[in-house]
DRENPA-3360 file (N, C-alpha, C; in nm, 2 decimals, always signed):
BEGIN
1 = XXXXXXXX = -3.84/+2.12/+10.60/-3.65/+2.17/+10.61/-3.60/+2.13/+10.51 ~ -3.49/+2.15/+10.46/-3.41/+2.11/+10.35/-3.27/+2.08/+10.40 ~ -3.21/+2.01/+10.37/-3.07/+2.00/+10.37/-2.97/+2.01/+10.29 ~ -2.82/+2.05/+10.30/-2.77/+2.04/+10.15/-2.76/+2.00/+10.04 ~ -2.83/+2.03/+9.95/-2.78/+1.97/+9.83/-2.96/+1.91/+9.80 ~ -3.10/+1.96/+9.89/-3.18/+1.94/+9.85/-3.29/+2.03/+9.78 ~ -3.36/+1.99/+9.70/-3.42/+2.10/+9.61/-3.57/+2.04/+9.65 ~ -3.63/+2.12/+9.63/-3.79/+2.19/+9.67/-3.85/+2.19/+9.55;
9 = XXXXXXXX = -3.98/+2.11/+9.49/-4.02/+2.16/+9.39/-4.13/+2.24/+9.41 ~ -4.20/+2.35/+9.35/-4.33/+2.42/+9.38/-4.46/+2.42/+9.23 ~ -4.54/+2.37/+9.22/-4.59/+2.35/+9.09/-4.59/+2.52/+9.10 ~ -4.69/+2.53/+8.98/-4.77/+2.68/+8.91/-4.84/+2.72/+8.99 ~ -4.81/+2.88/+9.06/-4.93/+2.92/+9.12/-4.96/+2.90/+9.27 ~ -4.84/+2.83/+9.34/-4.83/+2.83/+9.45/-4.73/+2.91/+9.52 ~ -4.77/+2.99/+9.61/-4.68/+3.13/+9.66/-4.60/+3.04/+9.79 ~ -4.49/+3.07/+9.81/-4.39/+3.04/+9.87/-4.31/+3.15/+9.95;
17 = XXXXXXXX = -4.21/+3.11/+10.08/-4.16/+3.23/+10.16/-4.07/+3.12/+10.26 ~ -3.94/+3.14/+10.19/-3.82/+3.06/+10.25/-3.77/+3.14/+10.35 ~ -3.73/+3.06/+10.47/-3.67/+3.11/+10.56/-3.51/+3.04/+10.63 ~ -3.42/+3.10/+10.55/-3.30/+3.07/+10.64/-3.26/+3.02/+10.79 ~ -3.25/+2.90/+10.86/-3.25/+2.85/+10.98/-3.11/+2.93/+11.03 ~ -3.05/+2.89/+10.95/-2.86/+2.93/+10.95/-2.81/+2.99/+10.88 ~ -2.66/+2.99/+10.89/-2.58/+3.06/+10.73/-2.61/+2.93/+10.61 ~ -2.63/+2.99/+10.53/-2.62/+2.92/+10.38/-2.66/+3.01/+10.27;
25 = XXXXXXXX = -2.67/+2.94/+10.16/-2.73/+3.01/+10.04/-2.82/+2.94/+9.95 ~ -2.91/+2.99/+9.93/-3.04/+2.94/+9.89/-3.03/+3.01/+9.75 ~ -3.09/+2.93/+9.68/-3.11/+2.95/+9.52/-3.25/+2.95/+9.46 ~ -3.33/+3.05/+9.42/-3.46/+3.02/+9.33/-3.50/+3.02/+9.23 ~ -3.48/+2.91/+9.13/-3.55/+2.93/+9.00/-3.62/+2.93/+8.96 ~ -3.71/+2.97/+8.87/-3.86/+3.00/+8.84/-3.84/+2.99/+8.66 ~ -3.97/+2.96/+8.61/-3.99/+2.92/+8.49/-4.14/+3.00/+8.41 ~ -4.11/+3.09/+8.32/-4.22/+3.17/+8.32/-4.23/+3.13/+8.17;
33 = XXXXXXXX = -4.42/+3.10/+8.18/-4.45/+3.07/+8.07/-4.54/+3.20/+8.00 ~ -4.52/+3.19/+7.87/-4.57/+3.33/+7.81/-4.71/+3.39/+7.83 ~ -4.76/+3.46/+7.81/-4.90/+3.48/+7.84/-4.93/+3.50/+7.68 ~ -5.10/+3.45/+7.72/-5.18/+3.44/+7.55/-5.15/+3.57/+7.48 ~ -5.13/+3.72/+7.54/-5.13/+3.81/+7.49/-4.99/+3.85/+7.42 ~ -4.89/+3.79/+7.50/-4.73/+3.78/+7.41/-4.73/+3.69/+7.31 ~ -4.83/+3.57/+7.34/-4.81/+3.48/+7.20/-4.87/+3.54/+7.10 ~ -4.99/+3.63/+7.11/-5.09/+3.67/+7.01/-5.00/+3.76/+6.97;
41 = XXXXXXXX = -4.90/+3.84/+7.06/-4.86/+3.96/+6.93/-4.74/+3.92/+6.91 ~ -4.65/+3.82/+6.93/-4.54/+3.76/+6.85/-4.57/+3.71/+6.77 ~ -4.71/+3.61/+6.75/-4.72/+3.58/+6.62/-4.86/+3.69/+6.52 ~ -4.86/+3.79/+6.57/-4.88/+3.88/+6.49/-4.77/+3.95/+6.40 ~ -4.66/+3.96/+6.49/-4.52/+4.03/+6.44/-4.45/+3.93/+6.35 ~ -4.51/+3.81/+6.36/-4.44/+3.71/+6.24/-4.53/+3.71/+6.12 ~ -4.65/+3.69/+6.14/-4.70/+3.74/+6.04/-4.70/+3.89/+5.94 ~ -4.66/+3.96/+6.04/-4.62/+4.09/+5.95/-4.51/+4.09/+5.92;
49 = XXXXXXXX = -4.42/+4.01/+5.91/-4.30/+3.95/+5.87/-4.31/+3.86/+5.71 ~ -4.41/+3.78/+5.74/-4.40/+3.69/+5.64/-4.52/+3.69/+5.54 ~ -4.63/+3.78/+5.55/-4.75/+3.80/+5.51/-4.72/+3.87/+5.39 ~ -4.79/+3.81/+5.24/-4.77/+3.91/+5.15/-4.95/+3.87/+5.09 ~ -5.01/+4.02/+5.11/-5.14/+4.03/+5.03/-5.14/+4.13/+4.94 ~ -5.25/+4.07/+4.80/-5.18/+4.15/+4.67/-5.33/+4.23/+4.68 ~ -5.32/+4.38/+4.60/-5.44/+4.46/+4.59/-5.42/+4.59/+4.64 ~ -5.53/+4.68/+4.64/-5.46/+4.83/+4.70/-5.63/+4.83/+4.70;
57 = XXXXXXXX = -5.62/+4.91/+4.79/-5.76/+5.01/+4.80/-5.80/+5.07/+4.73 ~ -5.91/+5.08/+4.68/-5.98/+5.15/+4.55/-6.12/+5.19/+4.58 ~ -6.16/+5.27/+4.59/-6.33/+5.29/+4.56/-6.37/+5.37/+4.44 ~ -6.41/+5.36/+4.33/-6.40/+5.42/+4.21/-6.57/+5.47/+4.21 ~ -6.63/+5.40/+4.28/-6.74/+5.45/+4.29/-6.79/+5.53/+4.40 ~ -6.73/+5.57/+4.46/-6.70/+5.66/+4.52/-6.84/+5.77/+4.52 ~ -6.92/+5.76/+4.64/-7.02/+5.86/+4.63/-7.02/+5.99/+4.71 ~ -7.09/+6.14/+4.71/-7.02/+6.26/+4.78/-7.14/+6.23/+4.91;
65 = XXXXXXXX = -7.08/+6.22/+5.04/-7.12/+6.20/+5.17/-7.21/+6.35/+5.17 ~ -7.27/+6.32/+5.29/-7.35/+6.43/+5.36/-7.24/+6.47/+5.45 ~ -7.20/+6.39/+5.55/-7.05/+6.45/+5.62/-6.93/+6.40/+5.57 ~ -6.86/+6.52/+5.56/-6.75/+6.45/+5.50/-6.63/+6.40/+5.58 ~ -6.64/+6.42/+5.71/-6.57/+6.35/+5.84/-6.62/+6.21/+5.84 ~ -6.73/+6.16/+5.79/-6.77/+6.02/+5.86/-6.69/+5.94/+5.78 ~ -6.63/+5.82/+5.85/-6.62/+5.72/+5.73/-6.72/+5.58/+5.72 ~ -6.75/+5.62/+5.59/-6.90/+5.52/+5.57/-6.86/+5.36/+5.58;
73 = XXXXXXXX = -6.97/+5.38/+5.54/-7.01/+5.17/+5.57/-6.94/+5.13/+5.45 ~ -6.95/+5.17/+5.31/-6.90/+5.10/+5.21/-6.78/+5.06/+5.22 ~ -6.68/+5.20/+5.28/-6.51/+5.18/+5.27/-6.49/+5.08/+5.41 ~ -6.59/+5.11/+5.51/-6.53/+5.01/+5.63/-6.59/+4.87/+5.54 ~ -6.70/+4.82/+5.51/-6.71/+4.69/+5.42/-6.59/+4.62/+5.36 ~ -6.52/+4.76/+5.26/-6.43/+4.68/+5.21/-6.31/+4.68/+5.25 ~ -6.25/+4.75/+5.35/-6.16/+4.73/+5.47/-6.17/+4.59/+5.50 ~ -6.29/+4.57/+5.56/-6.29/+4.45/+5.63/-6.30/+4.33/+5.54;
81 = XXXXXXXX = -6.33/+4.32/+5.44/-6.30/+4.23/+5.32/-6.18/+4.19/+5.30 ~ -6.11/+4.31/+5.28/-5.92/+4.31/+5.25/-5.84/+4.25/+5.40 ~ -5.90/+4.29/+5.47/-5.83/+4.21/+5.60/-5.87/+4.06/+5.63 ~ -6.02/+4.05/+5.56/-6.05/+3.93/+5.60/-5.97/+3.81/+5.52 ~ -5.90/+3.85/+5.43/-5.81/+3.77/+5.38/-5.70/+3.71/+5.42 ~ -5.65/+3.79/+5.55/-5.51/+3.72/+5.62/-5.60/+3.59/+5.69 ~ -5.52/+3.49/+5.64/-5.53/+3.33/+5.66/-5.39/+3.29/+5.74 ~ -5.40/+3.19/+5.78/-5.29/+3.14/+5.86/-5.29/+2.96/+5.86;
89 = XXXXXXXX = -5.20/+2.89/+5.89/-5.21/+2.77/+5.84/-5.15/+2.70/+5.99 ~ -5.16/+2.55/+6.03/-5.07/+2.49/+6.08/-4.90/+2.52/+6.10 ~ -4.91/+2.50/+5.96/-4.76/+2.49/+5.93/-4.73/+2.67/+5.98 ~ -4.82/+2.77/+5.98/-4.74/+2.87/+6.00/-4.74/+2.91/+6.15 ~ -4.81/+2.82/+6.23/-4.84/+2.84/+6.36/-4.70/+2.77/+6.44 ~ -4.67/+2.63/+6.34/-4.53/+2.57/+6.36/-4.41/+2.63/+6.34 ~ -4.38/+2.72/+6.25/-4.32/+2.78/+6.23/-4.27/+2.93/+6.33 ~ -4.40/+3.00/+6.35/-4.41/+3.09/+6.48/-4.33/+3.05/+6.57;
97 = XXXXXXXX = -4.40/+2.92/+6.63/-4.35/+2.86/+6.76/-4.22/+2.83/+6.78 ~ -4.18/+2.75/+6.66/-4.01/+2.73/+6.63/-3.95/+2.86/+6.67 ~ -3.99/+2.93/+6.60/-3.90/+3.04/+6.59/-3.86/+3.13/+6.74 ~ -4.02/+3.17/+6.80/-4.06/+3.21/+6.93/-3.97/+3.15/+7.03 ~ -4.01/+3.00/+7.03/-3.98/+2.95/+7.18/-3.82/+2.91/+7.17 ~ -3.79/+2.93/+7.01/-3.61/+2.91/+7.02/-3.53/+3.04/+7.04 ~ -3.60/+3.13/+7.02/-3.50/+3.29/+7.05/-3.43/+3.30/+7.16 ~ -3.35/+3.35/+7.16/-3.28/+3.35/+7.28/-3.36/+3.52/+7.35;
105 = XXXXXXXX = -3.35/+3.49/+7.50/-3.40/+3.62/+7.53/-3.30/+3.74/+7.51 ~ -3.30/+3.87/+7.50/-3.25/+3.98/+7.49/-3.09/+3.99/+7.59 ~ -3.10/+3.94/+7.65/-3.01/+3.93/+7.76/-2.90/+3.81/+7.75 ~ -2.91/+3.73/+7.65/-2.85/+3.61/+7.65/-2.78/+3.64/+7.50 ~ -2.61/+3.64/+7.54/-2.50/+3.65/+7.42/-2.42/+3.53/+7.41 ~ -2.41/+3.51/+7.29/-2.30/+3.36/+7.25/-2.12/+3.43/+7.22 ~ -2.05/+3.35/+7.23/-1.92/+3.41/+7.28/-1.87/+3.29/+7.19 ~ -1.83/+3.36/+7.06/-1.72/+3.28/+6.96/-1.59/+3.21/+7.01;
113 = XXXXXXXX = -1.56/+3.07/+7.00/-1.42/+3.03/+7.09/-1.30/+3.11/+7.07 ~ -1.24/+3.13/+7.13/-1.13/+3.24/+7.14/-1.06/+3.19/+7.03 ~ -0.98/+3.09/+6.98/-0.89/+3.06/+6.92/-0.99/+2.94/+6.88 ~ -1.06/+2.94/+6.74/-1.18/+2.88/+6.72/-1.10/+2.77/+6.64 ~ -1.13/+2.62/+6.63/-1.03/+2.49/+6.52/-1.06/+2.53/+6.39 ~ -0.98/+2.51/+6.30/-1.03/+2.50/+6.13/-1.12/+2.42/+6.15 ~ -1.18/+2.41/+5.97/-1.29/+2.32/+5.95/-1.20/+2.18/+5.99 ~ -1.14/+2.16/+5.91/-1.08/+1.96/+5.90/-1.00/+1.98/+6.07;
121 = XXXXXXXX = -0.98/+2.05/+6.14/-0.97/+2.00/+6.27/-1.09/+2.00/+6.35 ~ -1.24/+2.08/+6.34/-1.35/+2.08/+6.39/-1.40/+1.93/+6.32 ~ -1.39/+1.87/+6.21/-1.47/+1.79/+6.15/-1.39/+1.65/+6.21 ~ -1.24/+1.65/+6.25/-1.19/+1.57/+6.30/-1.21/+1.54/+6.46 ~ -1.23/+1.62/+6.52/-1.21/+1.62/+6.69/-1.33/+1.58/+6.71 ~ -1.48/+1.67/+6.60/-1.61/+1.64/+6.66/-1.62/+1.47/+6.58 ~ -1.53/+1.41/+6.56/-1.60/+1.29/+6.46/-1.51/+1.16/+6.58 ~ -1.47/+1.25/+6.65/-1.36/+1.16/+6.76/-1.44/+1.16/+6.88;
129 = XXXXXXXX = -1.49/+1.30/+6.93/-1.55/+1.28/+7.06/-1.71/+1.36/+7.07 ~ -1.76/+1.39/+6.93/-1.85/+1.45/+6.92/-1.90/+1.59/+6.97 ~ -2.01/+1.61/+7.00/-2.07/+1.78/+6.97/-2.14/+1.82/+7.09 ~ -2.21/+1.91/+7.17/-2.24/+1.91/+7.23/-2.35/+2.12/+7.21 ~ -2.47/+2.14/+7.25/-2.51/+2.21/+7.21/-2.45/+2.31/+7.34 ~ -2.40/+2.49/+7.31/-2.39/+2.52/+7.43/-2.53/+2.57/+7.51 ~ -2.49/+2.57/+7.67/-2.60/+2.59/+7.75/-2.69/+2.67/+7.69 ~ -2.64/+2.77/+7.63/-2.78/+2.89/+7.64/-2.85/+2.89/+7.47;
137 = XXXXXXXX = -2.78/+2.76/+7.43/-2.84/+2.75/+7.31/-2.97/+2.66/+7.26 ~ -3.10/+2.67/+7.17/-3.22/+2.61/+7.18/-3.22/+2.55/+7.07 ~ -3.24/+2.41/+7.08/-3.30/+2.36/+6.88/-3.40/+2.26/+6.96 ~ -3.49/+2.32/+6.88/-3.62/+2.27/+6.86/-3.67/+2.21/+6.70 ~ -3.79/+2.12/+6.70/-3.82/+2.06/+6.58/-3.96/+2.04/+6.59 ~ -4.01/+2.07/+6.46/-4.17/+2.05/+6.45/-4.18/+1.98/+6.29 ~ -4.20/+1.86/+6.30/-4.23/+1.77/+6.16/-4.07/+1.77/+6.12 ~ -4.05/+1.80/+5.99/-3.91/+1.78/+5.95/-3.86/+1.97/+5.93;
145 = XXXXXXXX = -3.90/+2.03/+6.04/-3.85/+2.16/+6.03/-3.81/+2.19/+6.14 ~ -3.68/+2.23/+6.18/-3.62/+2.24/+6.29/-3.57/+2.42/+6.30 ~ -3.52/+2.46/+6.46/-3.50/+2.58/+6.49/-3.43/+2.61/+6.57 ~ -3.35/+2.66/+6.55/-3.19/+2.67/+6.64/-3.20/+2.86/+6.67 ~ -3.21/+2.92/+6.80/-3.20/+3.04/+6.85/-3.25/+3.13/+6.73 ~ -3.38/+3.09/+6.73/-3.45/+3.14/+6.64/-3.48/+3.17/+6.50 ~ -3.39/+3.06/+6.49/-3.35/+3.07/+6.31/-3.38/+2.90/+6.27 ~ -3.47/+2.94/+6.14/-3.50/+2.81/+6.11/-3.47/+2.72/+5.96;
153 = XXXXXXXX = -3.47/+2.62/+5.94/-3.39/+2.55/+5.83/-3.48/+2.41/+5.85 ~ -3.47/+2.34/+5.72/-3.51/+2.20/+5.66/-3.39/+2.15/+5.63 ~ -3.34/+2.04/+5.71/-3.23/+1.97/+5.71/-3.25/+1.85/+5.57 ~ -3.13/+1.80/+5.55/-3.17/+1.68/+5.45/-3.21/+1.57/+5.53 ~ -3.31/+1.50/+5.47/-3.40/+1.34/+5.53/-3.26/+1.30/+5.63 ~ -3.20/+1.27/+5.58/-3.07/+1.18/+5.66/-3.04/+1.24/+5.79 ~ -3.01/+1.38/+5.77/-2.97/+1.46/+5.87/-3.05/+1.45/+6.02 ~ -3.19/+1.41/+5.99/-3.32/+1.47/+6.10/-3.28/+1.39/+6.20;
161 = XXXXXXXX = -3.28/+1.24/+6.19/-3.23/+1.20/+6.31/-3.11/+1.22/+6.43 ~ -2.99/+1.27/+6.37/-2.89/+1.34/+6.46/-2.95/+1.45/+6.51 ~ -3.02/+1.55/+6.41/-3.05/+1.67/+6.47/-3.15/+1.65/+6.57 ~ -3.24/+1.56/+6.61/-3.35/+1.51/+6.64/-3.26/+1.50/+6.82 ~ -3.19/+1.35/+6.78/-3.11/+1.36/+6.90/-3.01/+1.49/+6.99 ~ -2.99/+1.56/+6.91/-2.90/+1.68/+6.98/-2.99/+1.74/+7.06 ~ -3.12/+1.75/+6.96/-3.25/+1.88/+7.02/-3.28/+1.81/+7.14 ~ -3.30/+1.68/+7.14/-3.34/+1.58/+7.28/-3.25/+1.57/+7.37;
169 = XXXXXXXX = -3.11/+1.54/+7.34/-3.04/+1.54/+7.41/-2.96/+1.59/+7.45 ~ -2.91/+1.71/+7.35/-2.79/+1.84/+7.38/-2.65/+1.80/+7.34 ~ -2.68/+1.70/+7.31/-2.55/+1.62/+7.28/-2.58/+1.53/+7.15 ~ -2.43/+1.50/+7.07/-2.45/+1.43/+7.01/-2.33/+1.32/+6.95 ~ -2.32/+1.22/+6.96/-2.21/+1.13/+7.02/-2.17/+1.10/+6.83 ~ -2.04/+1.05/+6.81/-1.96/+1.04/+6.70/-2.05/+0.90/+6.63 ~ -2.03/+0.90/+6.50/-1.98/+0.96/+6.42/-2.10/+1.12/+6.37 ~ -2.06/+1.22/+6.30/-2.12/+1.33/+6.28/-2.16/+1.29/+6.14;
177 = XXXXXXXX = -2.24/+1.34/+6.06/-2.31/+1.28/+5.94/-2.29/+1.40/+5.88 ~ -2.21/+1.36/+5.80/-2.16/+1.45/+5.70/-2.28/+1.55/+5.64 ~ -2.36/+1.52/+5.62/-2.48/+1.63/+5.57/-2.48/+1.77/+5.69 ~ -2.42/+1.73/+5.78/-2.44/+1.80/+5.89/-2.27/+1.89/+5.95 ~ -2.16/+1.84/+5.87/-2.05/+1.92/+5.94/-2.02/+2.06/+5.89 ~ -2.08/+2.09/+5.79/-2.07/+2.24/+5.80/-2.17/+2.32/+5.84 ~ -2.26/+2.32/+5.87/-2.38/+2.34/+6.00/-2.33/+2.35/+6.07 ~ -2.27/+2.24/+6.17/-2.22/+2.27/+6.33/-2.08/+2.32/+6.29;
185 = XXXXXXXX = -2.06/+2.34/+6.18/-1.92/+2.42/+6.20/-1.96/+2.58/+6.21 ~ -2.05/+2.58/+6.15/-2.10/+2.76/+6.17/-2.17/+2.80/+6.30 ~ -2.26/+2.66/+6.34/-2.28/+2.70/+6.48/-2.15/+2.69/+6.62 ~ -2.04/+2.60/+6.53/-1.92/+2.61/+6.66/-1.86/+2.81/+6.65 ~ -1.87/+2.81/+6.51/-1.78/+2.94/+6.53/-1.87/+3.05/+6.61 ~ -2.00/+3.07/+6.56/-2.09/+3.13/+6.63/-2.11/+3.12/+6.80 ~ -2.04/+3.03/+6.85/-2.04/+3.00/+7.00/-2.20/+2.92/+7.02 ~ -2.30/+2.89/+6.93/-2.36/+2.77/+6.97/-2.39/+2.65/+6.96;
193 = XXXXXX = -2.27/+2.61/+6.96/-2.20/+2.47/+6.94/-2.10/+2.44/+6.97 ~ -2.06/+2.31/+7.11/-1.94/+2.34/+7.17/-1.88/+2.14/+7.09 ~ -1.77/+2.12/+7.08/-1.66/+2.00/+7.12/-1.72/+1.93/+7.22 ~ -1.81/+1.86/+7.23/-1.82/+1.76/+7.34/-1.72/+1.73/+7.45 ~ -1.72/+1.75/+7.57/-1.63/+1.71/+7.66/-1.66/+1.64/+7.74 ~ -1.77/+1.54/+7.75/-1.77/+1.42/+7.82/-1.72/+1.29/+7.77;
% end
């Protein structure tokens, strides 16, 4: 039995069926992890966008075949060798994971401020109260690479601790590092970042 404000956590793979005992409002919030197939498909799409293999299929030693419609062993072996050149590294996996996990869902949209502050006013206010990520924004990092809402970037070394704090706590207290002012203003204009109100 849950009272007002109570929360019940159910671990993965536990079925549940709730019944209201009296007039009330209940909410069920679920978190869905990607399937192996979804991750694999996403990674293959990432490779498609980033992979560059040189060369072109050629068969100068092609011999007349007994069956014109047959795909010959030599052709299959050559194609296999060409495809076997596809390689990836841990860095490729990290780049994919950062972009994939921070990418907003298709139904998520960001609204720019109705009346955005100018750059100077934004810098002044941010240095006074700090900044916070929009609740819909996802900021992640792997090593020195950062990912926000599906985009990747490598910041200046001195900016990394502040970005890590913003990723971990979703807000950054002042002062705002000079190396991040312009980037933060762009995020603010896009609706990804807000002036902290706490």
